[in-house]
Backbone as JSON Lines, residues from 0, in Angstrom:
{"i":0,"aa":"M","n":[4.91,-56.12,28.2],"ca":[4.08,-54.95,28.36],"c":[3.01,-54.93,27.28]}
{"i":1,"aa":"R","n":[1.85,-54.52,27.67],"ca":[0.79,-54.4,26.69],"c":[1.04,-53.16,25.84]}
{"i":2,"aa":"K","n":[0.43,-53.14,24.67],"ca":[0.63,-52.04,23.73],"c":[0.11,-50.73,24.29]}
{"i":3,"aa":"L","n":[-1.05,-50.76,24.96],"ca":[-1.63,-49.55,25.54],"c":[-0.73,-48.98,26.63]}
{"i":4,"aa":"D","n":[-0.15,-49.84,27.45],"ca":[0.76,-49.37,28.49],"c":[1.99,-48.7,27.89]}
{"i":5,"aa":"L","n":[2.5,-49.25,26.82],"ca":[3.67,-48.69,26.16],"c":[3.36,-47.32,25.56]}
{"i":6,"aa":"I","n":[2.19,-47.19,24.95],"ca":[1.79,-45.9,24.38],"c":[1.63,-44.87,25.48]}
{"i":7,"aa":"L","n":[0.99,-45.24,26.58],"ca":[0.8,-44.32,27.7],"c":[2.14,-43.91,28.3]}
{"i":8,"aa":"L","n":[3.03,-44.84,28.49],"ca":[4.35,-44.53,29.04],"c":[5.13,-43.61,28.1]}
{"i":9,"aa":"T","n":[5.06,-43.86,26.82],"ca":[5.75,-43.02,25.84],"c":[5.19,-41.6,25.85]}
{"i":10,"aa":"T","n":[3.87,-41.47,25.91],"ca":[3.24,-40.15,25.92],"c":[3.61,-39.37,27.17]}
{"i":11,"aa":"V","n":[3.52,-40.0,28.32],"ca":[3.87,-39.32,29.57],"c":[5.33,-38.91,29.57]}
{"i":12,"aa":"T","n":[6.21,-39.78,29.11],"ca":[7.64,-39.47,29.04],"c":[7.9,-38.3,28.11]}
{"i":13,"aa":"Y","n":[7.24,-38.28,26.98],"ca":[7.44,-37.19,26.01],"c":[7.08,-35.84,26.61]}
{"i":14,"aa":"F","n":[5.92,-35.78,27.3],"ca":[5.49,-34.49,27.83],"c":[6.25,-34.08,29.09]}
{"i":15,"aa":"T","n":[6.93,-34.97,29.76],"ca":[7.7,-34.58,30.94],"c":[9.14,-34.23,30.61]}
{"i":16,"aa":"I","n":[9.66,-34.67,29.48],"ca":[11.05,-34.42,29.14],"c":[11.23,-33.22,28.21]}
{"i":17,"aa":"T","n":[10.18,-32.76,27.56],"ca":[10.33,-31.66,26.59],"c":[10.88,-30.41,27.28]}
{"i":18,"aa":"G","n":[11.61,-29.62,26.51],"ca":[12.22,-28.41,27.03],"c":[11.29,-27.21,26.96]}
{"i":19,"aa":"S","n":[11.8,-26.07,27.34],"ca":[11.02,-24.84,27.32],"c":[10.83,-24.36,25.89]}
{"i":20,"aa":"S","n":[9.71,-23.73,25.64],"ca":[9.43,-23.24,24.29],"c":[9.68,-21.75,24.16]}
{"i":21,"aa":"Y","n":[9.74,-21.04,25.26],"ca":[9.96,-19.59,25.27],"c":[8.93,-18.88,24.41]}
{"i":22,"aa":"A","n":[7.68,-19.23,24.57],"ca":[6.59,-18.62,23.81],"c":[6.25,-17.27,24.43]}
{"i":23,"aa":"Y","n":[5.79,-16.37,23.58],"ca":[5.42,-15.03,24.04],"c":[3.95,-14.81,23.75]}
{"i":24,"aa":"L","n":[3.2,-14.42,24.75],"ca":[1.79,-14.06,24.58],"c":[1.65,-12.58,24.86]}
{"i":25,"aa":"D","n":[1.27,-11.82,23.85],"ca":[1.12,-10.39,24.04],"c":[-0.23,-10.09,24.69]}
{"i":26,"aa":"P","n":[-0.46,-8.86,25.15],"ca":[-1.71,-8.52,25.83],"c":[-2.95,-8.74,24.95]}
{"i":27,"aa":"G","n":[-2.81,-8.61,23.64],"ca":[-3.94,-8.83,22.75],"c":[-4.45,-10.25,22.79]}
{"i":28,"aa":"T","n":[-3.58,-11.2,23.05],"ca":[-3.98,-12.6,23.13],"c":[-4.92,-12.82,24.31]}
{"i":29,"aa":"G","n":[-4.62,-12.23,25.44],"ca":[-5.5,-12.33,26.6],"c":[-6.86,-11.72,26.33]}
{"i":30,"aa":"S","n":[-6.87,-10.62,25.6],"ca":[-8.12,-9.97,25.24],"c":[-8.97,-10.87,24.34]}
{"i":31,"aa":"I","n":[-8.34,-11.52,23.37],"ca":[-9.07,-12.41,22.47],"c":[-9.64,-13.61,23.25]}
{"i":32,"aa":"I","n":[-8.86,-14.15,24.16],"ca":[-9.34,-15.27,24.98],"c":[-10.53,-14.84,25.83]}
{"i":33,"aa":"L","n":[-10.45,-13.66,26.43],"ca":[-11.55,-13.15,27.25],"c":[-12.8,-12.93,26.41]}
{"i":34,"aa":"Q","n":[-12.66,-12.39,25.2],"ca":[-13.8,-12.19,24.32],"c":[-14.44,-13.52,23.94]}
{"i":35,"aa":"G","n":[-13.63,-14.53,23.71],"ca":[-14.15,-15.86,23.4],"c":[-14.95,-16.44,24.54]}
{"i":36,"aa":"I","n":[-14.45,-16.28,25.76],"ca":[-15.16,-16.79,26.93],"c":[-16.49,-16.05,27.12]}
{"i":37,"aa":"I","n":[-16.47,-14.74,26.98],"ca":[-17.7,-13.96,27.13],"c":[-18.7,-14.33,26.04]}
{"i":38,"aa":"G","n":[-18.22,-14.5,24.81],"ca":[-19.1,-14.9,23.71],"c":[-19.71,-16.27,23.94]}
{"i":39,"aa":"A","n":[-18.93,-17.19,24.46],"ca":[-19.44,-18.54,24.74],"c":[-20.51,-18.5,25.82]}
{"i":40,"aa":"I","n":[-20.31,-17.7,26.85],"ca":[-21.3,-17.57,27.92],"c":[-22.58,-16.95,27.38]}
{"i":41,"aa":"A","n":[-22.45,-15.9,26.56],"ca":[-23.64,-15.25,25.99],"c":[-24.39,-16.2,25.07]}
{"i":42,"aa":"G","n":[-23.67,-16.93,24.24],"ca":[-24.33,-17.87,23.34],"c":[-25.03,-18.99,24.09]}
{"i":43,"aa":"A","n":[-24.39,-19.49,25.14],"ca":[-25.01,-20.56,25.93],"c":[-26.25,-20.06,26.66]}
{"i":44,"aa":"S","n":[-26.23,-18.83,27.15],"ca":[-27.4,-18.32,27.86],"c":[-28.56,-18.08,26.9]}
{"i":45,"aa":"I","n":[-28.3,-17.61,25.7],"ca":[-29.37,-17.43,24.72],"c":[-29.94,-18.78,24.31]}
{"i":46,"aa":"F","n":[-29.08,-19.75,24.08],"ca":[-29.54,-21.1,23.73],"c":[-30.4,-21.67,24.84]}
{"i":47,"aa":"A","n":[-29.95,-21.54,26.09],"ca":[-30.7,-22.09,27.22],"c":[-32.05,-21.4,27.37]}
{"i":48,"aa":"R","n":[-32.09,-20.09,27.2],"ca":[-33.34,-19.35,27.32],"c":[-34.34,-19.81,26.26]}
{"i":49,"aa":"T","n":[-33.87,-19.94,25.03],"ca":[-34.73,-20.39,23.95],"c":[-35.23,-21.81,24.21]}
{"i":50,"aa":"Y","n":[-34.35,-22.68,24.65],"ca":[-34.71,-24.06,24.92],"c":[-35.73,-24.15,26.05]}
{"i":51,"aa":"I","n":[-35.56,-23.38,27.11],"ca":[-36.48,-23.39,28.24],"c":[-37.86,-22.91,27.81]}
{"i":52,"aa":"I","n":[-37.91,-21.87,26.99],"ca":[-39.2,-21.36,26.51],"c":[-39.91,-22.41,25.66]}
{"i":53,"aa":"R","n":[-39.16,-23.11,24.82],"ca":[-39.77,-24.16,23.99],"c":[-40.29,-25.32,24.84]}
{"i":54,"aa":"V","n":[-39.55,-25.69,25.87],"ca":[-39.99,-26.77,26.75],"c":[-41.25,-26.35,27.51]}
{"i":55,"aa":"K","n":[-41.28,-25.12,28.01],"ca":[-42.46,-24.63,28.72],"c":[-43.67,-24.6,27.8]}
{"i":56,"aa":"A","n":[-43.47,-24.16,26.56],"ca":[-44.58,-24.11,25.6],"c":[-45.08,-25.52,25.29]}
{"i":57,"aa":"F","n":[-44.19,-26.49,25.24],"ca":[-44.6,-27.87,24.98],"c":[-45.45,-28.41,26.12]}
{"i":58,"aa":"F","n":[-45.03,-28.16,27.36],"ca":[-45.76,-28.7,28.49],"c":[-47.04,-27.92,28.79]}
{"i":59,"aa":"N","n":[-47.09,-26.67,28.42],"ca":[-48.31,-25.88,28.6],"c":[-49.36,-26.23,27.56]}
{"i":60,"aa":"R","n":[-48.93,-26.88,26.5],"ca":[-49.81,-27.27,25.39],"c":[-50.6,-26.07,24.89]}
{"i":61,"aa":"S","n":[-49.9,-24.95,24.78],"ca":[-50.56,-23.74,24.31],"c":[-50.84,-23.85,22.82]}
{"i":62,"aa":"Q","n":[-51.74,-23.04,22.34],"ca":[-52.12,-23.06,20.93],"c":[-51.08,-22.35,20.08]}
{"i":63,"aa":"T","n":[-50.25,-21.53,20.68],"ca":[-49.23,-20.81,19.92],"c":[-48.0,-21.68,19.79]}
{"i":64,"aa":"S","n":[-47.26,-21.45,18.75],"ca":[-46.02,-22.21,18.55],"c":[-44.93,-21.67,19.46]}
{"i":65,"aa":"P","n":[-43.88,-22.43,19.72],"ca":[-42.79,-21.95,20.57],"c":[-42.12,-20.7,19.98]}
{"i":66,"aa":"D","n":[-42.05,-20.6,18.66],"ca":[-41.46,-19.41,18.06],"c":[-42.3,-18.18,18.35]}
{"i":67,"aa":"A","n":[-43.63,-18.34,18.34],"ca":[-44.51,-17.22,18.67],"c":[-44.36,-16.85,20.14]}
{"i":68,"aa":"A","n":[-44.17,-17.84,20.99],"ca":[-43.99,-17.57,22.41],"c":[-42.71,-16.77,22.65]}
{"i":69,"aa":"I","n":[-41.68,-17.08,21.89],"ca":[-40.42,-16.34,22.02],"c":[-40.61,-14.9,21.58]}
{"i":70,"aa":"S","n":[-41.26,-14.69,20.45],"ca":[-41.44,-13.33,19.95],"c":[-42.4,-12.55,20.85]}
{"i":71,"aa":"D","n":[-43.43,-13.22,21.41],"ca":[-44.33,-12.53,22.34],"c":[-43.59,-12.11,23.59]}
{"i":72,"aa":"R","n":[-42.71,-12.97,24.08],"ca":[-41.95,-12.64,25.27],"c":[-41.02,-11.47,25.02]}
{"i":73,"aa":"D","n":[-40.37,-11.43,23.85],"ca":[-39.47,-10.34,23.52],"c":[-40.24,-9.03,23.33]}
{"i":74,"aa":"D","n":[-41.45,-9.09,22.79],"ca":[-42.26,-7.88,22.59],"c":[-42.74,-7.31,23.9]}
{"i":75,"aa":"S","n":[-42.95,-8.16,24.89],"ca":[-43.46,-7.68,26.18],"c":[-42.41,-6.89,26.95]}
{"i":76,"aa":"K","n":[-41.15,-7.06,26.62],"ca":[-40.09,-6.34,27.32],"c":[-39.98,-4.89,26.88]}
{"i":77,"aa":"E","n":[-40.49,-4.57,25.74],"ca":[-40.35,-3.19,25.23],"c":[-41.3,-2.23,25.86]}
């Protein structure tokens, strides 16, 4: 047997034979997981919005910098 096959067989065997852990997850744990998921989605959307504005500013070859384009866009919403 090759070494990689032996490692794979050992790993699969270990995870299929282990017993129950009887772990307890309280309701607060679900809340923390949900907050993490929502935070990740919000962070990704802000990153994507900023990146798209910078790419548009690059291709438009505008005289303003991408940072100015972002602040101008935010000011127009008020």
